[in-house]
Every structure is written in structure tokens, then in C-alpha cells.
BAKENU-647399 format. One record per residue (C-alpha): residue number from 1; residue in three letters; x, y, z. Coordinates in steps of 0.02 Angstrom, whole numbers, padded with zeros to 5 digits. Each point is the difference from the previous one (the first is absolute). Layout:
<atoms>
+-----+------+--------+--------+--------+
: seq : type :      x :      y :      z :
+-----+------+--------+--------+--------+
: NUM :  ala :      X :      Y :      Z :
...
+-----+------+--------+--------+--------+
</atoms>
This chain:
<atoms>
+-----+------+--------+--------+--------+
: seq : type :      x :      y :      z :
+-----+------+--------+--------+--------+
:   1 :  asn : -03163 : -01742 : -01523 :
:   2 :  phe :  00056 :  00027 :  00180 :
:   3 :  ala :  00089 :  00162 : -00045 :
:   4 :  arg : -00146 :  00067 : -00101 :
:   5 :  glu : -00128 : -00036 :  00136 :
:   6 :  thr :  00108 :  00066 :  00141 :
:   7 :  leu :  00055 :  00159 : -00091 :
:   8 :  asp : -00171 :  00035 : -00076 :
:   9 :  ser : -00075 :  00004 :  00175 :
:  10 :  lys :  00120 :  00144 :  00040 :
:  11 :  gln : -00024 :  00089 : -00168 :
:  12 :  ile :  00181 : -00035 : -00049 :
:  13 :  asp :  00031 : -00020 : -00187 :
:  14 :  leu :  00097 : -00154 : -00052 :
:  15 :  lys :  00121 : -00009 : -00146 :
:  16 :  leu :  00048 : -00181 : -00026 :
:  17 :  ser :  00132 : -00065 : -00120 :
:  18 :  ile :  00042 : -00185 : -00009 :
:  19 :  glu :  00122 : -00061 : -00131 :
:  20 :  glu : -00079 : -00132 : -00112 :
:  21 :  lys :  00134 : -00131 :  00036 :
:  22 :  ile : -00036 :  00017 :  00187 :
:  23 :  lys : -00180 : -00051 : -00030 :
:  24 :  gln :  00059 : -00164 : -00075 :
:  25 :  leu :  00111 : -00050 :  00147 :
:  26 :  val : -00052 : -00139 :  00117 :
:  27 :  leu :  00092 :  00027 :  00163 :
:  28 :  pro :  00011 : -00124 :  00144 :
:  29 :  ile : -00135 :  00020 :  00133 :
:  30 :  asp :  00120 :  00063 :  00135 :
:  31 :  ile :  00062 :  00140 : -00114 :
:  32 :  arg : -00178 :  00046 : -00052 :
:  33 :  arg : -00054 :  00004 :  00183 :
:  34 :  asn :  00144 :  00113 :  00055 :
:  35 :  val : -00023 :  00118 : -00148 :
:  36 :  tyr : -00187 :  00011 :  00030 :
:  37 :  leu :  00019 :  00034 :  00187 :
:  38 :  phe :  00136 :  00130 : -00034 :
:  39 :  phe : -00112 :  00083 : -00131 :
:  40 :  lys : -00152 : -00004 :  00114 :
:  41 :  glu :  00097 :  00082 :  00142 :
:  42 :  ala :  00066 :  00136 : -00116 :
:  43 :  ile : -00172 :  00040 : -00073 :
:  44 :  asn : -00079 :  00004 :  00173 :
:  45 :  asn :  00135 :  00122 :  00057 :
:  46 :  val : -00035 :  00113 : -00149 :
:  47 :  ala : -00187 : -00003 :  00036 :
:  48 :  lys :  00019 :  00032 :  00187 :
:  49 :  tyr :  00143 :  00123 :  00012 :
:  50 :  ser :  00055 :  00080 : -00163 :
:  51 :  glu : -00143 :  00121 : -00039 :
:  52 :  ala :  00049 : -00033 : -00182 :
:  53 :  lys : -00104 :  00046 : -00151 :
:  54 :  thr :  00088 : -00122 : -00117 :
:  55 :  val :  00097 : -00162 :  00017 :
:  56 :  glu :  00107 : -00076 : -00136 :
:  57 :  ile :  00035 : -00186 :  00003 :
:  58 :  asn :  00128 : -00069 : -00121 :
:  59 :  ile :  00046 : -00184 : -00013 :
:  60 :  tyr :  00137 : -00049 : -00121 :
:  61 :  glu :  00139 : -00124 : -00030 :
:  62 :  asn :  00183 :  00036 : -00031 :
:  63 :  asp :  00145 : -00123 :  00002 :
:  64 :  lys : -00099 : -00143 :  00081 :
:  65 :  lys : -00063 :  00114 :  00138 :
:  66 :  ile : -00175 :  00065 :  00030 :
:  67 :  ser : -00021 :  00181 :  00055 :
:  68 :  leu : -00154 :  00060 :  00092 :
:  69 :  gln : -00006 :  00189 :  00013 :
:  70 :  ile : -00136 :  00090 :  00097 :
:  71 :  lys :  00010 :  00190 : -00008 :
:  72 :  asp : -00124 :  00126 :  00073 :
:  73 :  asp : -00016 :  00189 : -00004 :
:  74 :  gly : -00050 :  00012 :  00182 :
:  75 :  ile :  00068 :  00091 :  00151 :
:  76 :  gly :  00151 : -00113 :  00021 :
:  77 :  phe :  00094 : -00021 :  00163 :
:  78 :  asp :  00170 :  00034 :  00075 :
:  79 :  glu :  00091 : -00167 : -00012 :
:  80 :  asn :  00111 :  00047 :  00148 :
:  81 :  gln : -00147 :  00031 :  00117 :
:  82 :  ile : -00109 : -00150 : -00040 :
:  83 :  lys :  00011 : -00144 :  00121 :
:  84 :  lys :  00012 : -00177 : -00064 :
:  85 :  gly : -00175 : -00062 :  00032 :
:  86 :  asn : -00078 : -00160 : -00063 :
:  87 :  gly : -00020 :  00067 : -00177 :
:  88 :  leu :  00185 :  00035 : -00029 :
:  89 :  leu :  00052 : -00158 :  00091 :
:  90 :  asn : -00119 : -00101 : -00109 :
:  91 :  phe :  00073 :  00081 : -00157 :
:  92 :  glu :  00175 : -00050 :  00055 :
:  93 :  lys : -00054 : -00176 :  00047 :
:  94 :  arg : -00086 : -00031 : -00167 :
:  95 :  thr :  00145 :  00077 : -00096 :
:  96 :  asn :  00121 : -00118 :  00087 :
:  97 :  glu : -00112 : -00150 : -00035 :
:  98 :  leu : -00002 :  00050 : -00184 :
:  99 :  lys :  00190 :  00021 :  00003 :
: 100 :  gly : -00033 :  00174 : -00067 :
: 101 :  lys :  00046 :  00180 :  00028 :
: 102 :  leu : -00112 :  00137 :  00068 :
: 103 :  lys :  00016 :  00186 : -00026 :
: 104 :  ile : -00117 :  00127 :  00080 :
: 105 :  asn :  00015 :  00183 : -00047 :
: 106 :  ser : -00108 :  00128 :  00086 :
: 107 :  ser :  00008 :  00178 :  00060 :
: 108 :  ile : -00127 :  00120 :  00073 :
: 109 :  gly : -00107 :  00073 : -00138 :
: 110 :  asn :  00074 : -00107 : -00139 :
: 111 :  gly : -00091 : -00165 :  00014 :
: 112 :  thr :  00073 : -00173 :  00020 :
: 113 :  glu :  00077 : -00127 : -00117 :
: 114 :  ile :  00022 : -00182 :  00047 :
: 115 :  leu :  00103 : -00112 : -00114 :
: 116 :  leu :  00011 : -00187 :  00028 :
: 117 :  val :  00117 : -00097 : -00115 :
: 118 :  phe :  00016 : -00189 :  00013 :
: 119 :  pro :  00067 : -00144 : -00106 :
: 120 :  phe : -00112 : -00133 : -00075 :
+-----+------+--------+--------+--------+
</atoms>
């Protein structure tokens, strides 16, 4: 709901795919909180900075790990020239608390992909 409302307000189309078995999981509150805050930060960044027309969100499970992928078709950014502000520091903090791995791929003109993978 948060993603739909936030992205709709910026006329950004949302393509959402959540694996059925993910919908059945009941995760501990601390994991749910960190995932939600990570997700919220990522969606806010897309809405504020990306100038995207479409965002794809994929949530799936593989080998006892959950993957959250958020990919946009926006303007992207040069990873070498972006300073580590609160957003990136928060991503790293939440990834560490989830004992996960974070991968961010972006380049000017090619959008951005964020992939968070964490065990459950």
C-alpha cells in the first residue's frame, strides 16, 4: 500500500511480484520492522530522485533467504560520485541488522537496482 500511494502520487507505474510462499511467512517483529523501513526508504528515494516512469518490485525466497529487489527505469546516478548520506547509511545499517547483503547498481541514464538478500 505504501509503495502504491507514494508512487501513484508521482505518476510512477508499479509492477509488483511477491512469491506466494513469502505471503505465508510470519517473520519476527524486528525483521519486519527493518525490512519495512528499508523498503520505505528505497521507495521514497525512487519517488524523490529517480524521475522513473516504472518501478519493479520483486520479493522471493531462495535457499532460506528472502530477496527484495527494487528496480526503476529512472535517471540513475554515478555510484562513485554519490556521498553516503543518511539514506545509504540507513540501508547499510538495516542490512547489517538483518545479517543480509546489499547490492546497489546504478549508472547515469540506466536507472537503479537495489537488491537486499537476508536469511530468515
